[in-house]
C-alpha positions in Angstrom: -4.2 -32.3 4.8 -3.8 -31.3 1.2 -1.2 -32.9 -1.0 0.3 -29.5 -1.9 1.1 -28.7 1.8 2.6 -32.2 2.2 4.6 -31.9 -0.9 6.1 -28.5 0.2 7.7 -29.8 3.3 10.8 -29.4 1.0 10.0 -25.8 0.1 12.8 -23.2 0.8 10.2 -20.5 1.6 6.5 -20.3 2.5 4.9 -16.9 2.0 1.7 -16.1 3.9 -0.4 -13.7 1.9 -1.0 -13.4 -1.9 -1.1 -9.6 -2.2 1.4 -7.3 -3.8 4.1 -7.8 -1.1 3.6 -11.6 -1.0 3.6 -12.0 -4.8 6.6 -9.6 -5.3 8.6 -11.4 -2.6 7.7 -14.8 -4.2 8.8 -13.4 -7.6 12.2 -12.1 -6.4 13.0 -15.2 -4.2 12.1 -17.7 -6.9 14.0 -15.7 -9.5 17.0 -16.1 -7.0 16.6 -19.8 -7.1 14.4 -20.6 -4.0 11.4 -23.0 -4.1 8.5 -20.9 -3.0 4.9 -21.6 -1.9 2.3 -18.8 -1.4 -0.6 -19.6 1.0 -3.5 -17.1 0.5 -6.7 -17.1 2.5 -8.8 -15.9 -0.5 -7.3 -15.3 -3.9 -4.4 -13.4 -5.4 -4.9 -9.6 -4.9 -8.2 -10.1 -3.1 -7.2 -7.9 -0.1 -5.7 -4.4 -0.1 -3.8 -5.0 -3.3 -7.0 -5.3 -5.2 -9.1 -2.8 -3.2 -7.2 0.5 -3.4 -7.2 3.6 -5.4 -4.1 2.7 -7.5 -2.3 6.0 -6.7 1.5 6.4 -6.6 2.2 9.3 -4.1 5.7 9.3 -2.7 4.8 11.6 0.2 1.1 11.1 1.0 0.9 12.7 4.4 0.4 16.2 5.6 2.4 15.5 8.8 5.8 14.7 7.3 8.7 16.7 8.5 11.8 17.1 6.4 13.6 14.4 8.5 10.8 12.0 7.9 10.8 12.7 4.2 14.6 12.1 4.1 14.1 8.8 5.8 11.5 7.6 3.2 13.0 9.1 0.0 15.6 6.3 -0.8 12.9 3.7 -0.7 10.2 5.4 -2.8 12.7 6.6 -5.4 14.1 3.1 -5.7 10.6 1.7 -5.9 9.7 3.9 -8.8 12.7 2.8 -10.7 11.9 -0.8 -9.9 8.4 -0.4 -11.2 9.7 0.8 -14.5 12.1 -2.1 -14.8 9.4 -4.6 -13.9 7.2 -3.4 -16.7 9.9 -4.5 -19.1 11.0 -7.6 -17.2 7.5 -9.0 -16.7 6.5 -8.1 -20.3 3.3 -6.7 -18.9 1.7 -3.3 -19.2 0.3 -2.7 -15.7 -0.7 0.8 -16.6 2.2 2.6 -15.0 1.7 6.4 -15.5 4.0 9.1 -14.1 1.9 12.1 -14.9 2.4 13.7 -11.5 0.2 14.1 -8.4 -1.3 17.2 -6.8 -2.4 17.8 -3.2 -5.1 20.5 -3.3 -5.8 23.4 -0.8 -9.4 24.4 -0.9 -9.3 27.0 1.7 -7.1 29.9 2.8 -6.3 28.0 6.0 -4.8 25.1 4.0 -2.4 27.3 2.0 0.2 27.6 4.8 -0.1 23.8 5.4 0.6 23.1 1.7 3.5 25.6 1.7 5.1 23.8 4.7 4.6 20.4 2.9 6.4 21.7 -0.1 9.3 23.0 2.0 9.5 19.8 4.0 9.5 17.6 0.9 12.1 19.8 -0.8 14.3 20.1 2.3 14.0 16.3 2.7 15.7 15.9 -0.7 12.9 15.6 -3.2 13.7 17.9 -6.1 10.5 17.1 -8.0 8.0 19.1 -5.9 6.7 22.6 -6.3 4.0 24.9 -5.0 1.3 25.9 -7.4 -1.1 28.8 -7.3 -4.4 28.8 -9.1 -3.0 29.3 -12.6 -0.4 26.6 -12.1 -3.1 24.2 -10.9 -5.1 24.7 -14.1 -2.0 24.0 -16.2 -1.7 20.6 -14.5 -5.4 19.8 -13.8 -7.7 22.0 -16.0 -10.8 20.0 -15.0 -10.7 21.1 -11.3 -13.3 23.6 -10.0 -12.9 27.0 -8.4 -12.4 25.5 -4.9 -8.8 24.5 -5.7 -6.8 27.7 -4.8 -3.3 26.3 -4.2 -1.5 22.9 -4.3 1.6 20.8 -3.9 2.6 19.2 -7.2 5.0 16.2 -7.4 6.2 15.5 -10.9 7.2 11.9 -10.6 4.0 10.6 -8.9 1.2 8.9 -10.8 -0.8 5.7 -10.8 -0.8 2.0 -12.0 -3.2 -1.0 -12.0 -2.3 -2.9 -8.8 -4.3 -6.0 -9.7 -2.4 -6.3 -13.1 0.9 -5.8 -11.3 0.2 -8.3 -8.5 -1.1 -10.9 -10.9 1.7 -10.5 -13.4 4.2 -11.0 -10.6 2.4 -14.2 -9.5 1.9 -15.5 -13.0 5.5 -15.0 -14.0 6.8 -16.5 -10.8 4.5 -19.5 -11.4 5.2 -20.0 -15.1 8.9 -19.1 -15.2 10.2 -20.0 -11.7 7.8 -22.8 -10.7 6.3 -21.3 -7.5 3.2 -22.9 -6.1 0.1 -21.1 -4.9 -2.4 -22.5 -2.4 -5.4 -20.2 -2.4 -8.6 -20.3 -0.3 -6.5 -21.6 2.6 -6.4 -19.7 5.8 -3.3 -19.9 8.0 -4.7 -20.1 11.6 -1.5 -20.2 13.6 2.3 -20.4 13.3 3.9 -23.0 15.7 6.9 -21.4 17.4 9.6 -23.4 19.1 12.6 -21.5 20.6 14.0 -19.4 17.8 12.2 -21.0 14.8 8.8 -21.5 13.2 8.4 -25.3 13.2 4.9 -25.7 11.9 1.9 -24.1 10.2 -1.7 -24.8 11.1 -4.2 -24.1 8.3 -7.9 -24.7 7.9 -6.9 -27.5 5.6 -4.5 -29.2 7.9 -1.2 -29.0 9.8 2.3 -29.4 8.5 5.7 -29.5 10.2 8.1 -27.2 8.3 11.8 -26.6 8.1 12.1 -23.6 5.8 11.8 -19.8 5.7 8.5 -18.2 6.6 7.7 -14.7 5.2 4.6 -13.0 6.7 3.1 -10.7 4.1 -0.4 -10.3 5.6 -0.2 -6.5 6.0 -3.3 -5.3 7.9 -3.9 -8.9 9.1 -0.4 -9.1 10.8 -1.9 -8.8 14.3 -3.6 -12.2 13.7 -0.1 -13.6 14.1 2.1 -11.0 15.9 0.1 -8.9 18.4 3.4 -7.5 19.8 4.0 -5.6 16.5 1.8 -2.4 16.5 -0.2 -2.0 13.3 -3.4 0.0 12.7 -5.9 -1.2 10.1 -7.6 1.6 8.2 -10.7 1.2 6.0 -11.1 3.1 2.8 -13.9 3.3 0.2 -13.1 3.5 -3.5 -15.4 4.0 -6.5 -14.6 3.6 -10.2 -16.4 5.5 -13.0 -17.4 4.4 -16.5 -14.8 4.7 -19.2 -14.4 8.2 -20.7 -12.4 9.7 -23.5 -8.9 10.6 -22.4 -9.1 13.3 -19.8 -6.3 15.6 -18.3 -6.9 14.2 -14.8 -3.8 13.3 -12.8 -3.5 11.7 -9.3 -4.9 14.1 -6.7 -5.5 14.4 -3.0 -7.6 16.9 -1.1 -9.6 17.8 2.0 -12.3 19.3 -0.1 -15.7 19.4 1.7 -13.9 18.7 5.0 -12.8 15.1 4.5 -9.7 13.4 3.1 -10.2 12.2 -0.5 -8.0 11.0 -3.4 -8.2 9.8 -6.9 -6.6 9.3 -10.3 -7.3 8.2 -13.8 -6.4 4.9 -15.5 -5.1 4.3 -18.9 -8.2 2.6 -20.0 -10.3 5.6 -19.3 -11.9 4.9 -15.9 -11.6 7.4 -13.0 -11.0 6.4 -9.4 -12.1 8.3 -6.3 -11.5 7.2 -2.7 -12.5 8.5 0.7 -12.9 7.6 4.3 -16.1 5.7 5.2 -18.9 8.0 6.2 -19.4 5.9 9.4 -16.3 5.7 11.5 -15.5 2.1 12.1 -15.8 0.9 15.7 -12.5 -0.3 16.9 -9.7 -1.9 14.9 -11.7 -4.9 13.8 -14.4 -2.6 12.4 -12.0 -1.6 9.6 -12.1 -5.2 8.2 -15.8 -4.8 7.4 -15.9 -4.7 3.6 -19.4 -3.5 3.3 -20.2 -0.2 1.6 -23.0 2.2 2.7 -25.2 4.2 0.3 -23.9 7.3 2.0 -20.4 6.4 0.9 -21.5 6.3 -2.7 -23.3 9.6 -2.3 -20.1 11.2 -0.9 -18.1 10.1 -4.0 -20.7 11.4 -6.4 -20.9 14.7 -4.5 -17.1 14.9 -4.4 -16.7 14.4 -8.2 -19.6 16.9 -8.9 -18.1 19.7 -6.8 -14.3 19.1 -7.2 -14.6 18.5 -11.0 -17.8 20.2 -12.2 -16.8 19.9 -15.8 -17.3 16.1 -15.7 -20.2 16.1 -13.2 -22.3 13.9 -15.4 -20.0 10.9 -15.4 -21.4 7.7 -13.9 -20.0 5.6 -11.0 -20.2 1.9 -12.0 -18.7 0.2 -8.9 -17.8 0.9 -5.3 -15.8 -1.3 -2.9 -14.2 -1.2 0.6 -10.7 -2.3 1.4 -8.4 -2.2 4.4 -4.8 -1.0 4.4 -2.8 -0.3 7.5 -0.4 2.1 9.1 2.5 1.7 11.5 3.5 4.2 14.2 6.0 5.9 11.8 4.3 5.1 8.5 7.2 2.9 7.4 6.7 -0.8 6.7 8.1 -3.7 8.6 10.7 -5.4 6.5 13.2 -7.9 7.8 13.6 -10.8 10.3 11.5 -10.9 13.4 13.9 -10.5 16.4 14.8 -13.7 18.0 13.9 -16.0 15.0 16.2 -17.6 12.5 13.7 -18.5 9.8 10.8 -15.9 10.2 10.6 -12.7 8.3 8.0 -9.9 8.1 7.1 -7.9 5.0 4.0 -5.9 6.0 2.8 -2.6 7.4 2.3 -0.8 4.0 0.1 2.3 4.1 1.3 3.3 0.7 1.7 0.0 -1.1 2.3 1.2 -4.7 5.4 3.2 -3.5 6.8 0.8 -0.9 5.7 -2.8 -1.6 7.9 -3.4 -4.7 11.1 -2.2 -3.1 10.4 -3.6 0.3 9.9 -7.0 -1.2 13.0 -6.7 -3.3 15.1 -5.6 -0.3 13.8 -8.5 1.8 14.7 -10.9 -1.0 18.2 -9.4 -1.2 18.6 -9.8 2.6 17.6 -13.5 2.4 19.5 -14.4 -0.8 22.7 -12.3 -0.2 23.6 -13.2 3.4 21.8 -10.1 4.9 23.3 -7.7 2.5 21.0 -5.2 0.8 21.4 -2.4 -1.8 19.6 0.0 0.5 20.0 -0.4 4.3 16.8 -1.7 5.9 17.7 -1.0 9.6 14.9 1.7 9.8 12.4 -0.9 8.6 13.3 -3.4 11.4 10.1 -5.3 12.5 11.3 -5.1 16.0 11.6 -1.3 16.3 8.3 -0.9 18.2 8.1 -4.5 19.5 5.8 -4.7 22.5 5.3 -1.0 22.7 1.8 0.3 23.3 0.3 3.2 21.2 -3.0 4.4 22.6 -5.7 5.3 20.1 -9.4 6.2 20.6 -11.8 3.3 20.3 -13.1 4.6 17.0 -10.8 6.2 14.5 -10.4 6.9 10.8 -7.5 7.9 8.6 -7.8 11.6 9.5 -7.8 10.8 13.3 -5.0 8.3 13.0 -2.9 10.7 10.9 -3.1 13.4 13.6 -1.9 10.9 16.2 1.0 9.7 14.0 1.9 13.3 13.4 2.1 14.0 17.1 4.2 11.0 17.7 6.6 12.2 15.0 8.6 9.0 14.9 
């Protein structure tokens, strides 16, 4: 057993997972006076928080009704404000950009879908959304090719550098508030007795505990809580060489018949993400972090056809990551029903928009005797407890999105 685990029998809170949700929760709890330990199976931001496309899109689904938009809006708006304050508070430039985001229609059949998305987002309370025809698209995204014929534009969306954000939260919490971080340590099992977590078994030893446990494992949540439905989703992302500043904002599309997204970073690199060409086999297949050559070809073809004016740009790196989705696409934030010292902060399909505020609200709940600045009832980890949601053996984001849209939760 390592000394650090032994020494933290006196910790006030142990956080499992060193991604954005884990590091943000550690930051807010330690700032509030708690002694915090993060246990991470690899390294800080080595999972989804370091393997995504860095996009900030408040409403990133084509199946959202106005009621579902209204349910999400308080959280994403608060998260955007929190991100702006964190950039000042952490004294770190994590490349936050609010240059807007555009969801592109590339066929006549998609125009009605885009119009309905705009209506639902507006009716749901978001005043920063509009429908664009071809001329309007070119005013926002002049590099796009002729295939973009209409679009939904959201003014307040954008991008950031998730690795910089996650690491700055961890670094500040470590330097300023004395948290400890135990990396390369896998939590194998949580020992439950009646209404409490009483022990943690890791690959480096076992320790009895008498403190709060916060599970921030996101797509890996089912390793611990199989009764909470969560669906892992693999995504492939590429980054290009640095370029001179380009008028390229965050974008989404079904160009060429598959879902894709991308953005530009402050330092000049462009990001593009898609579904894997090969549909993963079963939920566990989504944790495979390998990349096929066909994935790289898809990204090159996408950039070449969607943005023909920059078709000569070179891709320098491609990676795979796994995020996750819940049945209603809202995260799980709060205590696990029936437990006094066990909390969940996971289930983020749109981490840049939800993770900061979800972590802040959970910290408020813990520090302020269950009082939060925004109610978290709809994020209750027990809302689908032990419910079964049938999916096909093999699925990707597109297939899963259709199922979630039909459930309309």
